[in-house]
C-alpha positions in Angstrom: -63.3 129.6 -69.6 -63.1 130.8 -65.9 -61.2 128.4 -63.8 -63.8 125.3 -63.0 -64.9 124.8 -59.5 -63.3 120.9 -58.1 -65.6 119.4 -55.3 -64.9 116.3 -53.9 -67.2 115.1 -51.3 -67.5 112.8 -48.5 -64.5 113.7 -47.3 -64.0 112.3 -43.1 -60.2 112.1 -42.6 -57.9 115.3 -41.8 -55.3 112.5 -43.9 -57.5 112.4 -47.0 -57.8 116.2 -47.1 -54.5 117.6 -47.0 -53.9 115.3 -49.6 -56.6 116.4 -51.5 -55.1 119.9 -50.7 -52.3 119.2 -52.2 -53.7 117.3 -55.4 -55.7 121.2 -56.0 -59.0 120.7 -54.9 -61.2 123.3 -54.4 -64.1 122.6 -52.4 -63.2 119.6 -50.1 -67.2 118.5 -48.2 -67.9 117.0 -45.7 -70.6 114.4 -43.9 -72.5 115.2 -41.1 -74.6 112.0 -40.7 -76.5 111.9 -36.7 -78.1 114.3 -35.8 -77.7 113.8 -32.1 -74.1 112.9 -32.5 -72.6 115.7 -34.7 -69.8 116.6 -33.3 -66.8 115.2 -34.6 -63.6 116.3 -34.2 -61.8 114.3 -37.2 -64.7 116.7 -39.7 -63.7 119.6 -38.0 -60.0 119.5 -38.2 -60.9 118.5 -42.3 -62.5 122.0 -41.7 -60.1 123.6 -39.9 -57.1 122.4 -42.5 -58.9 124.6 -45.4 -58.0 127.5 -43.6 -55.2 129.7 -45.5 -55.2 128.1 -48.2 -56.8 127.8 -51.4 -59.3 125.3 -50.3 -63.1 125.4 -49.2 -64.8 123.2 -46.8 -68.5 122.4 -47.3 -71.0 120.6 -44.8 -73.5 118.4 -45.8 -76.1 117.9 -42.5 -78.8 115.2 -43.3 -81.0 116.7 -40.9 -82.9 119.4 -41.5 -83.4 121.2 -37.7 -83.2 124.7 -37.6 -81.3 124.9 -33.8 -78.7 122.1 -34.5 -78.0 123.7 -37.7 -77.0 125.7 -36.0 -74.8 124.4 -33.6 -73.7 122.6 -36.1 -72.3 125.5 -38.0 -71.5 127.3 -35.0 -68.9 124.7 -33.6 -67.3 123.7 -37.3 -67.5 127.5 -39.1 -67.3 125.9 -42.6 -67.1 127.8 -44.8 -70.7 126.5 -47.1 -73.1 124.8 -45.5 -74.9 122.0 -48.2 -79.1 121.0 -48.5 -79.7 118.2 -50.3 -83.3 117.0 -49.8 -85.0 115.3 -52.1 -87.4 118.1 -53.4 -89.6 116.8 -56.2 -89.4 118.8 -59.9 -93.0 118.1 -60.7 -95.0 121.4 -60.1 -98.3 119.4 -59.1 -95.8 117.7 -56.7 -93.7 120.8 -54.8 -97.3 122.8 -55.1 -98.4 119.7 -52.5 -95.4 120.5 -50.1 -95.7 124.3 -50.0 -95.2 123.9 -45.8 -92.4 121.9 -46.6 -90.4 124.0 -48.7 -91.1 127.0 -46.9 -89.8 125.3 -44.0 -86.3 124.6 -45.9 -86.7 128.7 -47.2 -86.9 129.5 -43.7 -84.3 127.7 -43.0 -81.0 129.1 -45.4 -83.1 132.3 -44.8 -82.3 132.4 -41.0 -78.8 130.3 -41.5 -78.0 133.4 -43.9 -79.1 136.0 -41.3 -77.1 134.6 -37.7 -74.0 133.1 -40.5 -73.0 135.7 -43.1 -70.3 134.4 -44.8 -70.9 131.1 -44.7 -72.3 130.0 -48.5 -74.9 128.1 -48.9 -75.3 125.5 -51.5 -79.3 124.2 -52.7 -78.9 120.5 -54.4 -81.2 120.8 -57.6 -82.4 117.1 -57.3 -82.5 116.3 -61.6 -83.8 112.4 -62.4 -81.0 110.3 -64.5 -80.1 110.2 -68.0 -83.4 108.9 -70.2 -82.8 108.6 -74.0 -86.5 109.1 -75.5 -87.9 111.4 -72.5 -91.6 112.6 -74.0 -91.0 116.4 -74.8 -94.1 117.1 -72.9 -92.3 115.8 -70.2 -89.2 117.8 -70.5 -90.4 120.9 -70.4 -92.3 119.6 -67.4 -89.2 119.3 -65.7 -87.6 122.3 -67.1 -90.8 124.4 -65.5 -90.2 122.6 -62.0 -86.2 123.3 -62.7 -86.9 127.0 -62.7 -89.5 127.3 -59.9 -87.4 125.8 -57.4 -84.3 128.4 -58.8 -87.2 131.8 -58.7 -87.8 129.7 -55.1 -83.9 129.0 -53.7 -82.1 131.7 -55.7 -83.1 134.8 -52.8 -81.7 132.3 -49.8 -78.8 130.4 -51.8 -75.4 131.4 -52.9 -75.2 128.1 -55.4 -77.6 125.4 -56.7 -75.9 122.0 -57.7 -77.3 118.9 -59.5 -77.2 115.7 -58.4 -78.8 112.0 -59.5 -82.2 111.8 -58.4 -83.0 107.5 -59.0 -86.8 106.7 -59.7 -87.7 109.9 -61.1 -89.1 109.4 -64.5 -92.0 112.4 -63.8 -89.5 113.8 -61.3 -90.5 112.4 -58.5 -88.4 110.1 -57.1 -89.5 108.5 -54.0 -87.0 108.6 -50.9 -87.0 105.3 -50.9 -85.0 104.5 -53.4 -82.7 107.0 -52.9 -79.5 105.5 -50.9 -79.9 107.9 -48.6 -84.3 108.7 -47.6 -85.0 112.5 -47.9 -81.9 113.4 -49.9 -80.5 112.6 -53.2 -76.6 112.3 -53.8 -74.1 109.5 -53.9 -75.7 107.6 -56.4 -72.8 106.9 -58.8 -75.1 107.4 -61.8 -74.9 110.2 -64.4 -78.6 113.1 -64.0 -79.4 114.5 -67.8 -77.4 116.6 -69.0 -79.4 118.1 -70.9 -81.5 119.6 -67.8 -78.7 120.1 -66.4 -77.6 122.6 -69.3 -81.2 124.3 -68.8 -80.2 125.3 -65.1 -77.3 126.7 -65.9 -79.2 129.2 -68.5 -81.3 130.2 -66.5 -79.8 130.3 -62.8 -78.3 133.8 -61.8 -75.9 132.0 -59.7 -72.9 129.5 -59.8 -74.4 126.0 -60.8 -72.4 123.0 -59.5 -72.7 119.9 -61.8 -73.1 116.6 -59.6 -73.9 113.1 -60.3 -71.5 110.1 -61.8 -68.6 112.2 -62.4 -65.5 110.9 -62.6 -62.6 111.6 -64.2 -63.7 109.1 -67.5 -66.2 111.7 -68.1 -66.0 114.9 -66.5 -64.5 116.5 -69.8 -67.7 115.4 -71.9 -69.8 116.8 -69.1 -68.3 120.5 -68.5 -68.4 120.8 -72.3 -72.0 119.9 -72.6 -73.4 121.5 -69.4 -70.5 125.0 -69.0 -71.5 125.0 -65.0 -69.4 126.8 -63.0 -67.8 124.2 -60.9 -68.1 120.2 -60.9 -68.1 117.6 -57.8 -67.7 113.7 -58.0 -67.8 111.6 -55.0 -68.9 108.3 -55.7 -66.6 107.8 -58.7 -63.7 108.8 -56.7 -63.9 106.3 -54.0 -61.8 103.5 -53.5 -63.3 100.1 -55.0 -63.9 97.0 -52.3 -62.4 93.3 -53.7 -66.0 93.1 -55.7 -65.2 96.3 -57.4 -68.1 98.2 -55.7 -67.2 102.1 -54.1 -66.3 101.9 -50.4 -68.1 105.5 -48.5 -65.4 107.5 -47.4 -62.2 106.2 -48.8 -61.4 108.4 -51.9 -58.6 106.9 -54.5 -56.3 109.9 -54.8 -55.2 108.9 -58.8 -58.9 109.2 -59.5 -59.0 112.0 -57.6 -56.0 113.7 -59.6 -57.1 112.8 -63.1 -60.6 114.2 -62.1 -58.8 117.3 -61.4 -56.3 117.4 -64.6 -58.8 116.9 -67.0 -61.1 119.4 -65.1 -58.0 121.8 -66.4 -57.6 120.3 -68.9 -60.7 120.8 -70.4 -60.3 124.8 -69.1 -57.5 125.1 -71.8 -59.7 123.8 -74.0 -62.5 126.0 -73.8 -60.6 129.1 -73.1 -62.2 132.1 -75.2 
């Protein structure tokens, strides 16, 4: 088995970034939260710290304004940019949003043209695990995944699964997601059967995300055979009530996650 990419989000602090680089994290991801206040010297330093190391920097802009995205890329100069809009998988819903999808495609197309050295990650929203999902619905969701892959492959470098909440039919309401309009940071695992389908059909490397931590990452890799794994919520520090703290990593959890990934690589090696 080839080396599996370990990607950790949400890293907004240079001190955390330095520690994650030491722990062997491959992709260090930060989030640009505000389209008006997108210049953040701390995140810029996070990106700078990866230069000359084995790690790469990744940014998620939580907005899709083309001009601002281009300004963000020019300011930060990350290795990767990650788009994670909540795109419905159901083909009937998807077809009703053709203009929106074309705008997302155009955004990525322009980024590729103007910043050819910056790789693009496109999230594929996948419902959480639901035992007993009817075969007909599974088939419909596979069709939706295949359509998304076919549509975005020409303007992407990676696909990444992530869990969309309230999406038994493949159309999770934006209002149900932790960040409206986007997928991620749910702490819930996605349907690994559908994730494995994505890995199987994708011409691009797939990063598996959605509720991954040191306790389940080995099983996730074995089940889906992804090119990489991503963790955010389940490698965060916890508050006194046991709830994850955004933007604060638990380095022991990250270390265990990296160790589990590398151990699994060895056991799955040909």
